[in-house]
C-alpha positions in Angstrom: -33.3 -8.4 63.4 -33.8 -12.3 63.1 -35.5 -11.7 59.7 -32.5 -9.5 58.6 -29.7 -12.1 60.1 -31.5 -15.0 58.1 -31.4 -12.9 54.8 -27.5 -12.3 55.5 -27.1 -16.0 56.0 -29.0 -16.8 53.1 -27.0 -14.2 50.9 -23.6 -15.5 52.1 -24.6 -19.1 51.2 -25.6 -18.2 47.9 -22.2 -16.3 47.3 -20.2 -19.5 48.7 -22.3 -21.4 46.0 -21.4 -19.2 43.6 -17.7 -18.8 44.3 -17.5 -22.8 44.5 -19.2 -22.9 41.1 -16.8 -20.6 39.5 -13.7 -22.4 40.9 -14.9 -25.7 39.6 -15.4 -23.9 36.2 -11.9 -22.6 36.3 -10.7 -25.8 37.2 -12.5 -27.5 34.5 -10.9 -24.7 32.0 -7.4 -25.2 33.6 -7.4 -29.0 33.4 -9.2 -29.4 30.0 -6.6 -30.1 26.9 -7.3 -28.0 23.8 -8.9 -30.4 21.3 -10.1 -33.0 23.8 -13.6 -33.2 25.1 -15.3 -36.0 27.1 -16.4 -37.7 23.7 -13.9 -36.6 21.1 -10.2 -35.6 19.8 -9.9 -32.8 17.3 -6.9 -33.5 15.0 -5.9 -30.9 12.3 -4.4 -31.1 8.8 -3.2 -28.9 6.3 -2.8 -30.6 2.9 -3.0 -29.9 -0.9 -6.6 -31.3 -1.5 -6.6 -29.2 -4.8 -3.4 -28.0 -7.0 -0.9 -30.1 -8.7 -0.6 -33.0 -5.9 -4.5 -33.3 -5.2 -4.6 -37.0 -6.8 -2.0 -38.4 -4.4 -3.5 -36.5 -1.4 -7.1 -37.7 -1.9 -5.7 -41.2 -1.8 -3.7 -40.8 1.2 -6.5 -38.8 3.1 -9.0 -41.7 2.0 -6.7 -44.3 3.5 -6.2 -42.6 6.7 -10.0 -41.8 7.3 -10.8 -45.4 6.5 -8.6 -46.2 9.8 -10.1 -43.6 11.6 -13.6 -44.5 10.6 -13.0 -48.1 11.9 -11.6 -46.9 15.0 -14.7 -44.6 15.8 -17.0 -47.4 15.0 -15.4 -49.5 17.4 -15.8 -47.0 20.1 -13.0 -44.6 19.5 -9.9 -44.0 21.7 -10.7 -44.4 25.4 -14.2 -43.8 24.7 -13.4 -40.6 22.3 -14.1 -40.3 18.7 -11.4 -39.0 16.5 -12.2 -35.8 14.3 -9.9 -34.9 11.5 -10.5 -31.5 10.5 -8.6 -30.7 7.0 -7.9 -27.6 5.0 -6.7 -27.4 1.8 -3.3 -25.5 1.2 -3.4 -26.1 -2.6 0.1 -27.2 -2.2 1.3 -23.5 -1.4 3.7 -23.4 1.6 2.6 -20.0 2.9 -1.2 -21.2 2.9 -0.1 -24.2 4.7 1.7 -22.1 7.4 -1.5 -19.8 7.6 -3.8 -23.1 7.7 -1.6 -24.8 10.6 -2.1 -21.4 12.4 -5.9 -21.5 12.1 -5.9 -25.1 13.3 -3.9 -24.3 16.2 -5.2 -20.9 17.3 -8.7 -20.9 16.3 -9.8 -24.5 15.9 -7.6 -25.6 19.0 -6.7 -28.9 17.8 -4.7 -31.5 19.9 -2.0 -32.1 17.3 -1.3 -31.9 13.4 -1.4 -34.6 11.3 0.0 -35.7 7.9 1.0 -32.5 6.3 2.2 -33.0 2.5 5.6 -31.6 1.1 9.0 -30.6 2.4 8.8 -26.7 1.9 5.3 -27.1 3.3 6.3 -28.9 6.6 9.1 -26.6 6.8 6.8 -23.5 6.8 5.0 -25.2 9.7 8.0 -25.7 11.9 7.9 -22.3 13.7 4.3 -22.9 14.9 5.0 -26.2 16.1 7.8 -24.7 18.3 5.8 -21.7 19.5 2.6 -23.6 20.6 4.5 -26.8 21.6 2.1 -29.0 19.3 3.1 -32.3 17.7 3.0 -33.1 14.0 2.4 -36.7 13.5 3.4 -38.6 10.1 4.1 -35.6 7.7 4.2 -36.9 4.0 7.7 -36.1 3.3 11.1 -38.1 3.8 13.4 -34.9 4.0 16.4 -35.1 6.2 15.9 -31.9 7.8 12.9 -33.3 9.7 15.2 -36.3 11.0 18.6 -34.6 11.5 19.1 -32.9 13.8 16.1 -34.2 15.5 12.8 -32.1 15.4 11.2 -32.5 19.0 7.8 -31.6 17.5 8.0 -33.8 14.6 7.2 -37.8 14.7 7.9 -39.0 11.1 6.7 -42.4 9.8 8.0 -42.8 6.4 11.6 -43.4 5.4 13.9 -40.8 4.4 13.9 -39.5 0.5 18.0 -39.9 0.6 17.5 -43.6 1.6 15.4 -44.1 -1.4 17.7 -42.5 -3.6 20.4 -44.5 -2.3 18.6 -47.6 -3.0 18.2 -46.8 -6.4 21.7 -45.9 -7.3 22.9 -49.0 -5.5 20.5 -50.9 -7.9 21.7 -49.2 -11.2 25.2 -49.9 -10.1 24.4 -53.4 -9.2 23.1 -53.9 -13.0 25.9 -52.1 -14.8 24.1 -48.8 -15.2 26.9 -45.9 -14.8 25.8 -43.0 -16.6 23.0 -41.4 -14.6 21.5 -38.1 -14.6 19.5 -36.1 -12.1 16.5 -33.8 -12.6 15.1 -32.2 -9.3 12.9 -29.5 -8.2 14.6 -26.5 -7.1 13.2 -26.1 -3.3 13.9 -28.0 -0.2 12.4 -31.2 -1.4 14.7 -31.2 -4.5 17.8 -30.2 -2.7 17.5 -32.9 -0.1 17.3 -35.6 -3.1 20.1 -33.8 -4.7 22.2 -34.1 -1.5 21.1 -37.7 -1.2 22.1 -38.5 -5.1 25.3 -37.2 -4.6 26.2 -39.0 -1.4 25.0 -42.1 -2.9 26.8 -41.7 -6.4 30.1 -41.0 -4.3 29.7 -44.3 -2.6 29.4 -46.2 -5.7 32.4 -44.1 -7.0 30.3 -42.7 -10.1 29.7 -39.2 -11.5 26.5 -37.9 -12.7 26.4 -37.3 -16.4 24.1 -34.2 -15.7 22.4 -32.5 -12.8 19.4 -30.3 -13.6 16.9 -28.3 -11.7 13.6 -26.8 -12.5 11.2 -24.1 -10.7 8.6 -25.5 -8.9 6.0 -22.9 -10.0 7.4 -21.9 -13.4 9.2 -24.8 -14.8 10.9 -24.8 -18.0 10.7 -28.7 -18.8 11.4 -28.5 -22.5 14.9 -27.0 -21.8 15.5 -29.4 -18.8 14.6 -32.3 -20.9 16.8 -31.3 -23.7 19.6 -30.9 -21.5 19.4 -34.5 -20.0 18.9 -36.1 -23.5 22.1 -34.1 -24.5 23.9 -35.8 -21.5 23.2 -39.2 -23.1 22.3 -41.0 -20.0 21.5 -44.8 -19.3 19.2 -43.6 -16.5 17.4 -40.5 -14.8 16.4 -40.1 -11.5 13.3 -37.3 -11.3 12.7 -35.7 -7.9 9.6 -33.5 -8.2 5.8 -33.4 -7.3 3.6 -35.8 -9.2 2.1 -33.5 -12.1 5.4 -32.0 -13.0 7.2 -35.6 -12.9 4.6 -37.0 -15.0 5.2 -34.3 -17.6 9.0 -34.7 -17.4 8.5 -38.5 -18.1 6.5 -38.2 -21.1 8.8 -35.7 -22.6 11.7 -37.9 -21.9 10.0 -41.0 -23.2 9.1 -39.1 -26.5 12.7 -38.5 -27.1 14.5 -41.7 -25.7 12.3 -45.1 -25.4 15.2 -46.7 -23.8 16.5 -44.8 -21.0 15.8 -46.0 -17.4 13.5 -43.6 -15.3 13.2 -43.7 -11.7 11.1 -41.4 -9.3 10.4 -41.4 -5.7 7.6 -42.6 -3.2 5.8 -39.0 -3.1 4.7 -40.0 -6.4 3.4 -43.5 -5.5 -0.3 -43.2 -6.3 -2.6 -44.9 -8.5 -3.6 -41.4 -10.0 0.1 -40.7 -11.2 0.3 -44.0 -13.1 -2.9 -43.5 -14.7 -1.7 -39.8 -15.6 1.4 -41.6 -17.1 -0.4 -43.9 -19.4 1.5 -46.0 -21.7 4.7 -43.7 -20.8 4.8 -45.2 -17.4 5.9 -48.8 -18.3 9.1 -49.7 -17.0 9.2 -46.5 -14.6 11.0 -47.4 -11.4 9.9 -46.0 -8.3 10.8 -46.5 -4.8 8.3 -47.2 -1.9 8.3 -46.5 1.7 5.1 -48.8 2.5 4.6 -52.2 1.8 2.4 -53.3 -0.9 -1.3 -52.1 -0.4 -2.2 -55.4 -2.3 -0.2 -57.9 -0.1 -2.0 -60.3 2.1 1.0 -61.8 3.7 1.1 -60.0 6.6 -1.4 -58.5 9.1 -0.9 -55.0 8.1 -1.9 -55.7 4.6 -4.9 -58.0 5.7 -6.2 -54.9 7.8 -5.7 -52.5 5.0 -7.6 -54.5 2.7 -10.6 -55.0 4.9 -10.9 -51.4 6.1 -10.4 -50.2 2.7 -13.3 -52.6 1.2 -15.4 -51.4 4.1 -14.8 -47.6 3.3 -15.0 -47.9 -0.5 -11.2 -47.0 -0.8 -9.1 -48.3 -3.9 -6.0 -49.7 -2.7 -3.0 -47.8 -3.6 0.7 -47.1 -2.0 -0.6 -43.4 -1.4 -3.6 -44.9 0.5 -1.4 -47.2 2.3 0.7 -44.4 3.7 -2.2 -42.3 5.0 -3.8 -45.5 6.5 -0.4 -46.5 8.5 0.2 -42.6 9.6 -3.5 -42.7 11.1 -2.7 -46.1 12.6 0.5 -44.9 14.4 -1.4 -41.6 15.4 -4.1 -43.9 17.1 -1.3 -46.1 18.9 0.1 -42.9 20.2 -3.3 -41.7 21.5 -4.2 -45.2 23.1 -0.6 -45.1 25.1 -1.7 -41.6 26.4 -4.5 -42.9 28.2 -7.8 -41.5 29.1 -6.3 -38.2 30.6 -5.2 -37.1 27.2 -2.9 -34.1 26.9 -0.5 -32.9 24.4 2.5 -33.6 27.0 1.2 -37.0 27.7 1.2 -37.4 23.8 4.9 -36.8 23.3 5.6 -39.1 26.1 3.6 -41.7 24.5 5.2 -41.8 21.3 8.7 -41.4 22.9 7.6 -44.9 24.4 7.1 -46.6 21.3 10.4 -48.6 20.9 10.3 -51.0 18.0 6.6 -51.1 17.5 5.5 -53.7 14.7 2.5 -52.8 13.0 2.1 -56.0 11.4 4.5 -56.0 9.0 6.3 -52.4 9.4 8.4 -51.6 12.2 8.3 -48.0 13.7 10.6 -46.8 16.4 10.7 -43.6 18.5 12.6 -42.5 21.5 13.6 -39.1 23.1 16.6 -38.9 20.6 14.8 -40.5 17.7 11.8 -39.4 15.9 12.5 -41.2 12.6 9.9 -43.7 12.6 10.3 -46.4 9.7 13.2 -47.1 7.7 11.4 -49.4 5.1 12.5 -48.9 1.4 11.9 -51.0 -1.5 12.0 -50.8 -5.4 9.2 -51.5 -7.9 8.4 -50.9 -11.3 5.2 -50.0 -13.4 4.0 -52.8 -15.4 2.5 -52.5 -18.8 -1.1 -52.9 -17.2 -0.3 -50.0 -14.8 0.5 -52.4 -11.7 3.7 -52.1 -9.4 6.0 -55.2 -9.9 8.2 -55.9 -6.9 
């Protein structure tokens, strides 16, 4: 009888140990945040690594990875290394959405980072809301991601419409009144169009022509002929890098004197190299401080980390670098007990944060980030003049 009692007691003890083990395991599962382990933080990215914007994207990614590499070498964020998992969406909005779903539901990333393109980021929006996951530093300045506020997006770069307004103001100041617009016929181009019309109205000017083209099958010869026929003094071009480069070359072939201007989404060395001699004198808005400036802490930090990682300085690389810096600042503010909810709160606590020469600002009703915009011009040697 004592033998049976002893066995029953032993069996009961084993049951209790197993139950305790299961409860501990469940507790770990309940408390663990997706994308976070004791040693790592998994961040997801969908971006056009191949396709028509591959050049600028690779520069942007190089800048971001240079910063992440430096942070990881220094021990990571609260002891965790950052792992960036990037999927190629080939600059296709449908594939961008599919990639985002894979990253969220199969890869279980903590957050998404630096998507590229307005229609592409727009395609991701429903997934952000459905899964309550943040997207940090999307590479688009479309107004739709600023107003009304998107609670799941934390922008870094300034608005496209502010870039267009800066250019129109400059044209007006130097006496250029006959201005034409060429824009891609998608949400990016329509956003630029809205900014153009608003800026022209403010300067009490009317466009000599407004011309749009299809993003996939563009009739560039028809567009260029229509522009030339309107006899503009200046042309604002809103499109992706490869198409914009083709338009500039075609316009230059027909008119050497017209002033050409495009936006910061094309601010990469690969874009300048593609233009060749046709790039001389092309005006471009920038939403980042110069990557070669050593007059501020951000420029010095970028130069050091870029050199350590073999990254060629460019505005696109600087955008990637700054986006990564902003993400890391949010992760640091979240503390060791990292969670998505904590990350949202951390970002909204970042009021007027100076990154060393670039100010970003967030709050519960403000996810816009930076308002920095300046104008540059491509020199004969393929460098940006301020």
